LOFIVEX-615283 format. One record per atom (N, C-alpha, C, O): y, x, z. Coordinates in steps of 0.2 Angstrom, whole numbers, padded with zeros to 4 digits, always signed. Example, Ala and Ser with C-alpha at 12.3 -4.5 7.8 and 13.67 -1.06 7.14 Angstrom:
2
-0028+0066+0039/-0022+0062+0039/-0016+0066+0039/-0017+0071+0042/-0011+0064+0035/-0005+0068+0036/+0000+0064+0039/+0006+0067+0040/
***
This chain:
335
+0496+0642+0487/+0496+0635+0490/+0490+0631+0487/+0487+0627+0491/+0488+0633+0481/+0483+0629+0478/+0476+0630+0481/+0472+0626+0483/+0475+0637+0483/+0469+0639+0486/+0469+0636+0493/+0463+0634+0495/+0475+0636+0497/+0475+0633+0503/+0473+0626+0503/+0469+0623+0507/+0476+0622+0498/+0475+0615+0498/+0467+0613+0496/+0465+0609+0499/+0464+0617+0492/+0457+0616+0490/+0453+0618+0496/+0448+0614+0498/+0455+0623+0500/+0451+0625+0506/+0451+0620+0511/+0446+0618+0514/+0458+0617+0512/+0458+0611+0517/+0455+0605+0515/+0452+0602+0519/+0454+0604+0508/+0451+0598+0506/+0443+0598+0507/+0440+0594+0509/+0441+0605+0506/+0434+0606+0507/+0432+0605+0514/+0427+0602+0516/+0436+0608+0519/+0435+0607+0526/+0436+0600+0529/+0433+0598+0534/+0440+0596+0525/+0441+0589+0527/+0434+0585+0526/+0433+0580+0529/+0430+0587+0521/+0424+0583+0520/+0419+0583+0526/+0418+0577+0528/+0417+0588+0529/+0413+0588+0535/+0417+0585+0541/+0414+0581+0545/+0423+0586+0541/+0427+0582+0547/+0427+0575+0546/+0426+0571+0551/+0428+0572+0540/+0428+0565+0539/+0421+0562+0540/+0420+0557+0543/+0416+0566+0538/+0409+0564+0539/+0407+0563+0547/+0404+0558+0549/+0409+0568+0551/+0408+0568+0558/+0412+0562+0561/+0409+0558+0565/+0418+0561+0559/+0422+0556+0561/+0419+0549+0560/+0420+0544+0564/+0417+0548+0554/+0413+0542+0552/+0407+0541+0556/+0407+0535+0558/+0404+0546+0558/+0397+0545+0562/+0399+0543+0569/+0396+0538+0572/+0404+0546+0572/+0407+0544+0578/+0409+0537+0579/+0408+0534+0583/+0414+0535+0574/+0416+0529+0574/+0411+0523+0573/+0411+0518+0577/+0406+0525+0569/+0401+0520+0567/+0396+0519+0574/+0395+0514+0576/+0395+0525+0577/+0391+0524+0583/+0394+0521+0589/+0392+0516+0592/+0401+0523+0590/+0405+0520+0595/+0405+0512+0594/+0404+0508+0599/+0407+0510+0588/+0407+0503+0587/+0401+0499+0587/+0400+0494+0590/+0395+0502+0585/+0389+0499+0585/+0386+0499+0592/+0383+0494+0593/+0387+0503+0596/+0384+0503+0603/+0389+0500+0608/+0387+0499+0614/+0395+0497+0606/+0399+0494+0610/+0396+0487+0612/+0392+0484+0608/+0398+0485+0618/+0395+0478+0620/+0397+0472+0615/+0403+0473+0611/+0393+0467+0614/+0395+0462+0610/+0389+0461+0604/+0385+0466+0603/+0389+0455+0601/+0385+0453+0596/+0388+0449+0591/+0392+0444+0593/+0386+0450+0585/+0389+0446+0579/+0387+0439+0580/+0390+0434+0576/+0382+0437+0584/+0380+0430+0585/+0382+0427+0592/+0379+0423+0594/+0387+0431+0595/+0390+0428+0601/+0392+0421+0601/+0392+0418+0606/+0395+0419+0595/+0398+0412+0594/+0392+0407+0592/+0394+0401+0592/+0386+0409+0591/+0381+0405+0589/+0378+0401+0595/+0377+0405+0600/+0377+0395+0595/+0375+0391+0601/+0368+0394+0603/+0364+0395+0599/+0367+0394+0610/+0361+0396+0613/+0355+0391+0611/+0349+0393+0612/+0357+0386+0608/+0351+0381+0606/+0348+0383+0600/+0342+0380+0598/+0351+0387+0597/+0348+0390+0590/+0341+0394+0592/+0341+0398+0596/+0336+0392+0588/+0329+0395+0590/+0330+0403+0589/+0333+0405+0584/+0326+0407+0592/+0326+0414+0592/+0324+0416+0584/+0327+0421+0582/+0319+0413+0581/+0318+0415+0575/+0323+0414+0569/+0324+0417+0564/+0327+0409+0571/+0333+0407+0566/+0338+0413+0568/+0341+0415+0563/+0339+0415+0573/+0344+0420+0575/+0342+0427+0572/+0346+0431+0570/+0335+0428+0572/+0333+0434+0569/+0334+0434+0562/+0336+0439+0559/+0333+0428+0558/+0334+0428+0551/+0342+0429+0550/+0344+0432+0545/+0346+0426+0554/+0353+0427+0553/+0355+0435+0554/+0359+0437+0550/+0352+0438+0558/+0353+0445+0559/+0351+0449+0553/+0354+0454+0551/+0345+0447+0550/+0342+0450+0544/+0347+0449+0539/+0348+0454+0534/+0350+0443+0538/+0354+0441+0532/+0360+0446+0532/+0363+0448+0527/+0363+0448+0538/+0368+0452+0539/+0367+0459+0539/+0371+0464+0538/+0360+0461+0539/+0358+0468+0539/+0359+0471+0545/+0358+0477+0546/+0360+0467+0551/+0360+0470+0557/+0354+0472+0561/+0354+0475+0566/+0348+0470+0558/+0342+0471+0561/+0339+0478+0559/+0334+0480+0561/+0343+0482+0555/+0340+0488+0552/+0342+0493+0557/+0346+0492+0562/+0338+0499+0557/+0340+0505+0562/+0347+0507+0561/+0350+0506+0555/+0350+0510+0566/+0357+0512+0566/+0358+0517+0560/+0363+0516+0556/+0354+0522+0559/+0355+0527+0554/+0355+0525+0547/+0358+0527+0543/+0350+0520+0546/+0350+0516+0539/+0356+0513+0538/+0359+0513+0532/+0359+0509+0543/+0365+0505+0542/+0371+0510+0541/+0375+0508+0537/+0371+0515+0544/+0376+0520+0543/+0376+0524+0536/+0381+0524+0533/+0370+0526+0534/+0370+0529+0528/+0371+0523+0522/+0374+0525+0517/+0370+0517+0523/+0371+0512+0518/+0379+0511+0518/+0382+0511+0513/+0382+0510+0524/+0389+0509+0524/+0393+0515+0521/+0398+0514+0518/+0390+0522+0522/+0393+0527+0520/+0393+0527+0512/+0398+0529+0509/+0388+0525+0509/+0387+0525+0502/+0392+0519+0500/+0396+0520+0495/+0392+0514+0503/+0397+0508+0501/+0404+0511+0501/+0407+0509+0496/+0406+0514+0506/+0413+0516+0507/+0415+0521+0502/+0420+0520+0499/+0411+0526+0501/+0413+0532+0497/+0411+0531+0489/+0414+0534+0485/+0406+0527+0488/+0404+0526+0481/+0405+0519+0478/+0408+0519+0473/+0402+0514+0481/+0402+0507+0478/+0409+0504+0478/+0411+0502+0473/+0413+0505+0484/+0420+0502+0484/+0425+0505+0479/+0429+0502+0476/+0424+0512+0478/+0429+0515+0473/+0427+0512+0466/+0431+0512+0462/+0420+0511+0465/+0418+0509+0458/+0421+0502+0457/+0423+0500+0451/+0421+0497+0462/+0424+0491+0462/+0432+0491+0461/+0435+0487+0457/+0435+0496+0464/+0442+0497+0462/+0444+0499+0456/+0449+0497+0453/+0439+0504+0453/+0440+0506+0446/+0439+0500+0441/+0443+0499+0436/+0434+0496+0442/+0433+0490+0438/+0439+0485+0438/+0441+0483+0433/+0442+0484+0444/+0447+0480+0445/+0453+0483+0441/+0457+0479+0438/+0454+0489+0441/+0460+0492+0438/+0459+0492+0430/+0464+0491+0426/+0453+0494+0428/+0452+0495+0421/+0448+0490+0417/+0446+0491+0411/+0445+0485+0420/+0441+0480+0417/+0434+0483+0416/+0431+0480+0411/+0432+0488+0419/+0425+0490+0417/+0420+0487+0421/+0421+0482+0425/+0414+0489+0421/+0408+0486+0425/+0404+0492+0428/+0398+0492+0427/+0407+0497+0431/+0403+0502+0434/+0399+0500+0440/+0394+0503+0441/+0402+0496+0444/+0399+0494+0450/+0392+0490+0449/+0387+0490+0452/+0392+0486+0443/+0386+0482+0441/+0384+0477+0447/+0378+0477+0448/+0388+0474+0451/+0386+0470+0456/+0383+0473+0462/+0379+0469+0466/+0384+0479+0463/+0381+0483+0469/+0384+0479+0475/+0389+0476+0475/+0380+0480+0481/+0382+0477+0488/+0388+0480+0490/+0388+0486+0491/+0393+0476+0492/+0399+0479+0495/+0399+0479+0503/+0394+0476+0506/+0404+0481+0506/+0404+0480+0513/+0407+0473+0515/+0412+0472+0513/+0403+0470+0518/+0404+0463+0519/+0406+0461+0526/+0403+0464+0531/+0411+0457+0527/+0413+0455+0534/+0408+0450+0537/+0406+0445+0533/+0406+0452+0543/+0401+0447+0546/+0404+0440+0548/+0401+0435+0548/+0411+0440+0549/+0414+0434+0551/+0416+0430+0545/+0414+0424+0545/+0419+0433+0540/+0421+0428+0534/+0416+0428+0528/+0417+0425+0523/+0411+0433+0528/+0406+0434+0523/+0410+0436+0516/+0408+0434+0511/+0416+0439+0517/+0420+0441+0511/+0420+0449+0511/+0420+0452+0517/+0420+0452+0506/+0421+0460+0506/+0427+0462+0510/+0433+0460+0509/+0425+0467+0514/+0431+0469+0519/+0437+0472+0515/+0443+0471+0517/+0436+0475+0510/+0441+0478+0506/+0446+0473+0503/+0452+0474+0503/+0443+0467+0501/+0447+0462+0498/+0451+0459+0504/+0457+0457+0503/+0448+0458+0510/+0453+0456+0516/+0458+0461+0517/+0464+0459+0518/+0457+0467+0517/+0462+0472+0518/+0467+0472+0513/+0473+0473+0514/+0465+0471+0506/+0470+0470+0501/+0475+0464+0502/+0481+0464+0500/+0472+0458+0505/+0476+0453+0506/+0481+0454+0512/+0486+0451+0512/+0479+0457+0517/+0483+0459+0523/+0488+0464+0523/+0493+0464+0526/+0486+0469+0518/+0490+0475+0518/+0498+0474+0516/+0502+0477+0519/+0499+0469+0511/+0506+0468+0509/+0510+0466+0516/+0516+0468+0516/+0508+0462+0520/+0511+0459+0526/+0513+0465+0530/+0519+0466+0532/+0508+0470+0532/+0509+0476+0536/+0514+0480+0533/+0519+0483+0536/+0513+0482+0526/+0518+0486+0523/+0525+0484+0523/+0530+0488+0523/+0526+0477+0522/+0532+0474+0522/+0536+0475+0528/+0542+0477+0529/+0533+0474+0533/+0536+0474+0540/+0536+0481+0543/+0541+0484+0544/+0530+0484+0544/+0529+0490+0548/+0532+0495+0543/+0535+0500+0545/+0530+0495+0537/+0533+0500+0532/+0541+0500+0532/+0544+0505+0532/+0544+0494+0532/+0551+0494+0532/+0554+0497+0538/+0559+0500+0538/+0551+0495+0544/+0553+0497+0550/+0553+0505+0551/+0557+0508+0554/+0547+0508+0549/+0547+0515+0549/+0552+0518+0545/+0555+0523+0547/+0553+0516+0539/+0558+0519+0535/+0565+0518+0538/+0569+0523+0538/+0567+0513+0540/+0573+0512+0544/+0574+0516+0550/+0579+0519+0551/+0568+0517+0554/+0568+0521+0560/+0570+0528+0558/+0573+0532+0562/+0567+0531+0552/+0568+0538+0550/+0575+0539+0548/+0578+0544+0549/+0578+0534+0544/+0584+0535+0542/+0590+0534+0547/+0595+0537+0547/+0588+0531+0553/+0592+0531+0558/+0591+0537+0563/+0596+0540+0565/+0585+0539+0563/+0584+0545+0568/+0587+0551+0566/+0590+0554+0570/+0586+0553+0560/+0588+0560+0557/+0596+0561+0558/+0597+0566+0561/+0600+0556+0556/+0607+0557+0557/+0609+0558+0565/+0613+0562+0567/+0606+0553+0569/+0607+0553+0576/+0605+0560+0579/+0609+0563+0583/+0599+0562+0578/+0596+0568+0580/+0601+0574+0578/+0602+0579+0583/+0602+0575+0572/+0606+0580+0569/+0613+0581+0573/+0615+0586+0575/+0617+0575+0573/+0624+0575+0575/+0624+0576+0583/+0628+0578+0586/+0618+0573+0587/+0618+0574+0594/+0617+0581+0595/+0620+0584+0600/+0613+0585+0592/+0612+0592+0593/+0619+0596+0591/+0620+0600+0595/+0622+0594+0586/+0628+0598+0584/+0633+0597+0589/+0637+0601+0591/+0634+0591+0592/+0639+0589+0597/+0636+0588+0603/+0636+0583+0607/+0632+0593+0606/+0628+0593+0612/+0633+0591+0618/+0638+0594+0619/+0631+0587+0622/+0634+0584+0628/+0640+0580+0627/+0644+0579+0632/+0641+0579+0620/+0647+0574+0619/+0645+0567+0621/+0639+0566+0622/+0650+0562+0620/+0648+0556+0622/+0643+0553+0617/+0639+0548+0619/+0643+0555+0611/+0638+0553+0606/+0631+0555+0608/+0627+0552+0607/+0631+0561+0610/+0625+0564+0612/+0622+0560+0618/+0616+0559+0618/+0626+0559+0623/+0624+0555+0629/+0621+0548+0627/+0616+0546+0629/+0625+0545+0622/+0623+0538+0620/+0616+0539+0616/+0612+0535+0617/+0616+0544+0612/+0610+0545+0608/+0604+0546+0612/+0598+0544+0611/+0605+0550+0618/+0599+0551+0622/+0597+0545+0626/+0591+0544+0627/+0602+0541+0628/+0601+0535+0632/+0597+0530+0627/+0592+0527+0629/+0599+0529+0621/+0596+0525+0615/+0588+0528+0615/+0584+0524+0614/+0588+0534+0614/+0581+0537+0613/+0576+0536+0619/+0570+0534+0618/+0579+0537+0625/+0575+0536+0631/+0573+0529+0632/+0567+0527+0634/+0578+0524+0630/+0576+0517+0631/+0572+0515+0626/+0567+0511+0628/+0572+0517+0620/+0568+0514+0614/+0561+0517+0615/+0556+0513+0613/+0560+0523+0618/+0554+0526+0618/+0550+0524+0624/+0544+0523+0624/+0554+0522+0630/+0551+0521+0636/+0549+0514+0637/+0543+0512+0639/+0553+0509+0634/+0552+0502+0635/+0546+0500+0630/+0547+0501+0624/+0540+0497+0632/+0535+0495+0628/+0537+0490+0622/+0542+0486+0624/+0534+0490+0617/+0536+0485+0611/+0535+0478+0613/+0538+0474+0611/+0530+0476+0617/+0529+0470+0619/+0534+0467+0623/+0536+0461+0623/+0537+0471+0628/+0543+0469+0631/+0549+0468+0627/+0553+0463+0627/+0550+0473+0623/+0556+0473+0618/+0556+0467+0613/+0561+0463+0612/+0550+0465+0611/+0548+0460+0606/+0550+0453+0609/+0554+0449+0607/+0547+0452+0616/+0549+0446+0619/+0556+0445+0621/+0558+0440+0622/+0559+0451+0623/+0566+0451+0625/+0571+0448+0619/+0575+0444+0619/+0569+0451+0613/+0573+0449+0607/+0572+0442+0605/+0576+0439+0603/+0565+0440+0606/+0564+0433+0604/+0568+0428+0609/+0570+0423+0607/+0568+0430+0615/+0572+0426+0620/+0579+0426+0618/+0582+0421+0619/+0582+0432+0616/+0589+0432+0615/+0591+0429+0608/+0595+0424+0608/+0588+0431+0603/+0590+0430+0597/+0587+0424+0593/+0590+0420+0589/+0581+0422+0596/+0578+0416+0593/+0578+0410+0598/+0580+0404+0595/+0577+0411+0604/+0577+0405+0609/+0584+0403+0611/+0586+0397+0610/+0588+0408+0613/+0595+0406+0615/+0600+0406+0610/+0604+0401+0610/+0600+0410+0605/+0605+0410+0600/+0603+0406+0593/+0607+0403+0590/+0596+0406+0592/+0593+0402+0587/+0595+0406+0580/+0595+0402+0575/+0596+0412+0580/+0597+0416+0574/+0591+0417+0569/+0591+0416+0563/+0586+0419+0572/+0580+0420+0569/+0574+0417+0571/+0574+0414+0577/+0569+0416+0567/+0562+0412+0569/+0558+0417+0573/+0559+0423+0573/+0554+0413+0577/+0550+0417+0582/+0543+0419+0579/+0540+0423+0581/+0541+0415+0574/+0535+0416+0571/+0536+0418+0563/+0540+0416+0560/+0532+0424+0561/+0532+0426+0554/+0528+0421+0550/+0522+0420+0552/+0530+0419+0545/+0527+0415+0540/+0524+0419+0535/+0527+0421+0530/+0517+0420+0535/+0514+0425+0530/+0513+0421+0523/+0512+0425+0518/+0514+0415+0523/+0513+0411+0517/+0520+0411+0513/+0520+0409+0507/+0525+0414+0515/+0531+0413+0512/+0531+0418+0506/+0530+0424+0507/+0533+0415+0500/+0534+0419+0494/+0541+0420+0492/+0545+0414+0492/+0543+0425+0490/+0550+0426+0488/+0551+0424+0480/+0548+0428+0476/+0554+0419+0479/+0555+0416+0472/+0562+0415+0470/+0564+0415+0464/+0567+0415+0475/+0574+0414+0474/+0578+0417+0480/+0575+0420+0484/+0584+0416+0479/+0589+0419+0485/+0587+0415+0492/+0588+0419+0497/+0586+0409+0491/+0585+0406+0498/+0578+0408+0501/+0578+0409+0507/+0573+0409+0497/+0567+0412+0500/+0567+0419+0502/+0564+0421+0507/+0572+0423+0499/+0573+0430+0501/+0577+0430+0508/+0575+0434+0512/+0582+0426+0508/+0585+0425+0515/+0581+0423+0520/+0581+0426+0526/+0576+0419+0519/+0571+0417+0524/+0566+0423+0526/+0564+0423+0531/+0565+0427+0521/+0560+0432+0522/+0564+0438+0526/+0561+0440+0531/+0570+0439+0524/+0574+0444+0528/+0575+0442+0535/+0575+0446+0540/+0576+0435+0536/+0577+0433+0543/+0571+0433+0547/+0572+0434+0553/+0565+0432+0544/+0559+0432+0549/+0557+0439+0550/+0553+0440+0554/+0559+0444+0545/+0557+0451+0546/+0562+0454+0551/+0560+0460+0554/+0567+0452+0553/+0573+0455+0557/+0570+0457+0563/+0571+0463+0565/+0567+0452+0567/+0566+0454+0574/+0560+0459+0574/+0560+0464+0578/+0554+0458+0571/+0549+0463+0571/+0551+0470+0568/+0549+0475+0571/+0555+0470+0563/+0558+0476+0561/+0562+0480+0566/+0562+0486+0566/+0566+0476+0569/+0571+0479+0574/+0567+0482+0580/+0569+0487+0582/+0561+0479+0582/+0557+0481+0587/+0554+0488+0586/+0554+0493+0590/+0551+0488+0580/+0547+0494+0578/+0552+0500+0576/+0551+0505+0577/+0558+0498+0573/+0563+0503+0570/+0566+0506+0576/+0567+0512+0576/+0567+0503+0582/+0570+0506+0588/+0565+0511+0591/+0567+0516+0594/+0558+0509+0591/+0553+0513+0594/+0553+0519+0590/+0553+0525+0592/+0552+0519+0584/+0551+0524+0579/+0557+0529+0579/+0556+0535+0579/+0563+0526+0579/+0569+0530+0579/+0570+0534+0585/+0572+0540+0585/+0568+0531+0591/+0569+0534+0597/+0565+0541+0597/+0567+0546+0600/+0558+0540+0595/+0554+0546+0595/+0557+0552+0590/+0557+0558+0592/+0558+0549+0584/+0560+0555+0579/+0566+0558+0581/+0567+0564+0579/+0571+0554+0583/+0578+0557+0585/+0577+0562+0590/+0581+0567+0590/+0573+0561+0595/+0572+0567+0600/+0569+0573+0597/+0572+0579+0599/+0564+0572+0593/+0561+0578+0590/+0567+0582+0586/+0567+0588+0586/+0571+0578+0582/+0576+0581+0578/+0581+0584+0582/+0583+0590+0580/+0583+0581+0587/+0589+0584+0591/+0586+0591+0594/+0589+0596+0593/+0580+0591+0597/+0577+0597+0600/+0576+0603+0595/+0577+0608+0597/+0574+0601+0589/+0573+0606+0584/+0579+0609+0581/+0580+0615+0580/+0584+0604+0580/+0591+0607+0578/+0594+0611+0583/+0597+0616+0581/+0594+0609+0589/+0597+0613+0594/+0594+0620+0595/+0597+0625+0596/+0587+0621+0594/+0584+0627+0594/+0586+0632+0588/+0586+0638+0589/+0587+0629+0583/+0589+0633+0577/+0597+0635+0577/+0599+0639+0574/+0601+0630+0580/+0608+0632+0580/+0610+0638+0584/+0615+0641+0583/+0605+0641+0589/+0606+0647+0592/+0603+0653+0589/+0603+0658+0592/+0600+0652+0583/+0597+0658+0580/+0602+0663+0577/+0607+0661+0575/+0600+0669+0576/+0604+0674+0573/+0606+0673+0566/+0612+0674+0565/+0602+0670+0562/+0604+0668+0555/+0610+0663+0555/+0614+0664+0550/+0610+0659+0560/+0616+0654+0560/+0623+0658+0561/+0628+0657+0558/+0622+0662+0566/+0628+0666+0568/+0630+0671+0562/+0636+0671+0561/+0625+0673+0559/+0627+0677+0553/+0630+0673+0547/+0635+0676+0544/+0628+0667+0546/+0631+0663+0541/+0638+0661+0542/+0642+0662+0538/+0639+0660+0549/+0646+0658+0551/+0650+0664+0551/+0656+0664+0548/+0648+0670+0553/+0652+0676+0552/+0654+0678+0545/+0659+0681+0544/+0650+0676+0540/+0651+0677+0533/+0657+0672+0530/+0659+0673+0525/+0659+0667+0535/+0664+0663+0533/+0661+0656+0530/+0665+0652+0527/+0655+0655+0530/+0652+0649+0527/+0654+0643+0531/+0655+0643+0537/+0655+0637+0528/+0658+0631+0531/+0652+0628+0535/+0646+0629+0534/+0654+0625+0541/+0650+0622+0546/+0645+0617+0542/+0639+0616+0544/+0648+0613+0537/+0643+0608+0534/+0638+0611+0530/+0632+0609+0531/+0639+0617+0527/+0634+0621+0523/+0629+0624+0528/+0623+0624+0527/+0632+0627+0534/+0627+0630+0539/+0622+0625+0541/+0616+0626+0542/+0625+0619+0543/+0620+0614+0546/+0616+0611+0541/+0609+0611+0542/+0618+0609+0536/+0614+0605+0531/+0610+0609+0527/+0604+0607+0525/+0612+0615+0525/+0608+0619+0521/+0603+0624+0524/+0597+0625+0522/+0605+0627+0530/+0601+0632+0533/+0598+0629+0539/+0592+0629+0540/+0601+0626+0544/+0599+0624+0550/+0594+0618+0549/+0588+0617+0552/+0596+0613+0545/+0592+0607+0544/+0585+0609+0541/+0580+0606+0543/+0586+0613+0536/+0579+0614+0533/+0574+0617+0537/+0568+0615+0537/+0576+0622+0541/+0571+0625+0546/+0569+0620+0552/+0564+0621+0555/+0574+0616+0553/+0573+0611+0559/+0568+0605+0557/+0565+0602+0561/+0568+0604+0551/+0564+0598+0548/+0556+0600+0549/+0552+0595+0549/+0554+0606+0550/+0547+0608+0550/+0543+0604+0555/+0538+0600+0554/+0545+0604+0562/+0542+0600+0567/+0543+0592+0566/+0538+0588+0568/+0549+0591+0563/+0550+0584+0562/+0546+0581+0557/+0543+0575+0558/+0544+0585+0551/+0540+0583+0546/+0533+0581+0549/+0530+0576+0547/+0531+0585+0554/+0524+0584+0557/+0524+0577+0560/+0519+0573+0559/+0529+0575+0564/+0530+0569+0568/+0530+0563+0563/+0526+0558+0563/+0534+0564+0557/+0535+0558+0552/+0528+0558+0548/+0526+0552+0547/+0525+0563+0547/+0519+0563+0543/+0513+0560+0547/+0510+0556+0544/+0513+0561+0553/+0507+0559+0557/+0508+0551+0559/+0504+0548+0562/+0515+0549+0559/+0517+0543+0560/+0515+0538+0554/+0515+0532+0555/+0515+0540+0548/+0514+0537+0542/+0507+0532+0542/+0507+0527+0540/+0502+0535+0545/+0496+0531+0545/+0496+0525+0549/+0493+0520+0548/+0501+0525+0554/+0502+0519+0558/+0505+0513+0553/+0504+0507+0555/+0508+0515+0548/+0511+0509+0544/+0505+0506+0540/+0506+0500+0539/+0499+0509+0539/+0493+0506+0537/+0490+0502+0543/+0489+0496+0542/+0489+0505+0548/+0486+0502+0554/+0490+0496+0557/+0487+0492+0560/+0496+0496+0555/+0500+0491+0558/+0502+0491+0565/+0499+0495+0569/+0507+0488+0567/+0509+0488+0575/+0505+0483+0578/+0507+0477+0577/+0499+0484+0581/+0495+0479+0583/+0498+0474+0588/+0498+0468+0587/+0502+0477+0593/+0505+0473+0598/+0510+0469+0595/+0511+0462+0596/+0515+0472+0591/+0520+0468+0588/+0518+0463+0583/+0521+0457+0582/+0512+0464+0579/+0510+0459+0575/+0507+0453+0579/+0507+0447+0577/+0504+0454+0585/+0502+0449+0589/+0508+0445+0592/+0507+0439+0593/+0513+0448+0594/+0519+0444+0596/+0522+0439+0591/+0523+0434+0593/+0523+0442+0585/+0527+0438+0580/+0522+0435+0575/+0524+0432+0570/+0515+0435+0577/+0510+0432+0573/+0510+0434+0565/+0510+0429+0561/+0511+0441+0564/+0510+0443+0558/+0503+0444+0556/+0500+0447+0560/+0501+0441+0550/+0494+0441+0548/+0493+0448+0545/+0492+0448+0539/+0493+0454+0548/+0493+0460+0545/+0486+0464+0547/+0482+0461+0549/+0486+0470+0545/+0480+0474+0547/+0479+0474+0555/+0473+0474+0557/+0484+0475+0559/+0483+0475+0566/+0480+0469+0568/+0475+0469+0572/+0482+0463+0566/+0479+0457+0568/+0472+0456+0565/+0467+0453+0569/+0470+0459+0559/+0464+0459+0557/+0459+0463+0561/+0453+0461+0563/+0461+0469+0563/+0457+0473+0568/+0456+0469+0574/+0450+0469+0577/+0461+0467+0577/+0460+0463+0584/+0455+0457+0583/+0450+0456+0587/+0456+0453+0578/+0452+0448+0577/+0444+0450+0575/+0440+0447+0578/+0443+0456+0572/+0437+0458+0571/+0433+0461+0577/+0427+0460+0578/+0437+0463+0581/+0434+0466+0588/+0432+0460+0592/+0427+0460+0596/+0436+0455+0592/+0435+0449+0596/+0428+0446+0595/+0425+0443+0599/+0427+0446+0588/+0421+0442+0586/+0415+0447+0584/+0410+0445+0581/+0416+0454+0586/+0411+0459+0585/+0409+0459+0577/+0403+0460+0575/+0414+0459+0573/+0413+0460+0566/+0413+0467+0564/+0418+0470+0562/+0407+0470+0565/+0407+0478+0565/+0409+0481+0558/+0412+0486+0558/+0407+0478+0553/+0409+0481+0546/+0416+0482+0545/+0419+0487+0543/+0420+0476+0548/+0427+0477+0547/+0430+0482+0552/+0435+0486+0550/+0428+0482+0558/+0431+0487+0563/+0429+0494+0561/+0434+0498+0561/+0423+0495+0559/+0422+0502+0556/+0426+0504+0550/+0428+0510+0550/+0426+0500+0545/+0430+0501+0539/+0437+0502+0540/+0440+0507+0538/+0441+0498+0544/+0448+0498+0545/+0449+0505+0549/+0454+0509+0548/+0445+0506+0555/+0447+0512+0559/+0445+0519+0555/+0449+0524+0556/+0440+0518+0551/+0439+0525+0547/+0444+0526+0541/+0446+0532+0540/+0447+0520+0538/+0453+0522+0534/+0458+0525+0538/+0462+0529+0535/+0460+0522+0543/+0465+0525+0547/+0464+0533+0549/+0468+0537+0549/+0457+0534+0550/+0456+0542+0551/+0457+0546+0545/+0459+0551+0545/+0455+0543+0539/+0456+0546+0533/+0463+0548+0532/+0465+0553+0530/+0467+0543+0533/+0475+0544+0532/+0478+0549+0536/+0482+0552+0534/+0475+0550+0543/+0478+0554+0547/+0476+0561+0545/+0480+0566+0545/+0469+0562+0542/+0468+0569+0539/+0472+0571+0533/+0473+0576+0532/+0473+0565+0529/+0476+0566+0523/+0484+0568+0524/+0486+0573+0521/+0487+0565+0529/+0494+0566+0530/+0495+0573+0534/+0500+0576+0534/+0490+0575+0538/+0490+0582+0541/+0490+0587+0535/+0494+0592+0536/+0486+0586+0530/+0486+0591+0525/+0493+0591+0521/+0496+0596+0519/+0496+0585+0520/+0502+0584+0517/+0508+0588+0521/+0512+0591+0518/+0507+0587+0528/+0512+0590+0532/+0512+0598+0531/+0517+0601+0531/+0506+0600+0531/+0505+0607+0530/+0508+0610+0524/+0510+0616+0524/+0507+0607+0519/+0509+0608+0512/+0517+0608+0512/+0520+0613+0510/+0520+0603+0515/+0527+0603+0516/+0530+0608+0520/+0536+0610+0519/+0526+0611+0525/+0529+0617+0528/+0531+0623+0524/+0536+0626+0524/+0526+0624+0519/+0527+0630+0514/+0533+0629+0510/+0536+0633+0507/+0535+0622+0508/+0541+0620+0504/+0547+0621+0508/+0552+0624+0506/+0547+0619+0514/+0553+0619+0518/+0555+0626+0521/+0561+0628+0521/+0550+0630+0523/+0551+0636+0526/+0548+0641+0521/+0542+0641+0520/+0552+0646+0518/+0549+0651+0513/+0546+0656+0516/+0542+0660+0513/+0546+0657+0523/+0543+0662+0527/+0535+0660+0528/+0531+0665+0529/+0534+0654+0526/+0526+0652+0527/+0523+0652+0520/+0526+0650+0515/+0518+0656+0520/+0514+0657+0514/+0507+0656+0516/+0505+0659+0521/+0503+0653+0512/+0496+0651+0513/+0492+0655+0509/+0486+0657+0511/+0494+0658+0503/+0490+0662+0499/+0491+0669+0499/+0488+0673+0496/
***
């Protein structure tokens, strides 16, 4: 397992470098200019100086190599300095947002708690709902519970989140007045009253995202459990007199979780990226809103950094899923 992990980490390096180059070039060559909001009355020489101040007048490869150095070397040094009070960075140039003139990592650090609170909670609730529904639906195939679970999964996965979000706002916020329509990102939990307000404003976006996540994961779980319920080892376990609960939970579930782990692991990076549509509907000031705002104003350093972090997380959780395969299924050996 250790050899496999080290080998995968080594192959991840050129993969991430290639991804970083593709992301940088795609974003850099996309239409738009960081000076699109600057009035046309500004003289060309002033506009050129503004581009030079942002570093946007340098050749593409020079800017790419500088951004690569800042992402992999300078920003981690600033992180170490913040944690341990050291001065390894020594004031080196960081990745700066063209829009706010603030380090991009600082902006991400400010927005990340909002995304983790809402999207992370929704993902956790979705997984906790999906696994029991998927397992019991497969065990009671074609029962009323299975039919209801299938309808729930199809509806949750087929209906887009922007429709579900607006529908829930119309029902629970406008007509019933139970929950607020806009998420207050400035709210701090200091007492029971503020905690109740936080839970109240989280209810609708968490409900929308949890429904979508639970629908997808429950279908994978049901399909995988159904496939394993018909295997020979299950019939053998039952023939030996083993109880149904032990057969399902100890033997069937463990083997059934292998494809489900892939789905869950690959869905975890979306917790960082945020649910862009849902964040826009409920005005959550998270990572998704940051990415959309940066795209609208051609803030290339922010777009490149956020999308590359998302790519790094996907590669990392792919590796974690592969490692979990060997833990869940003793038949899989990497060494």
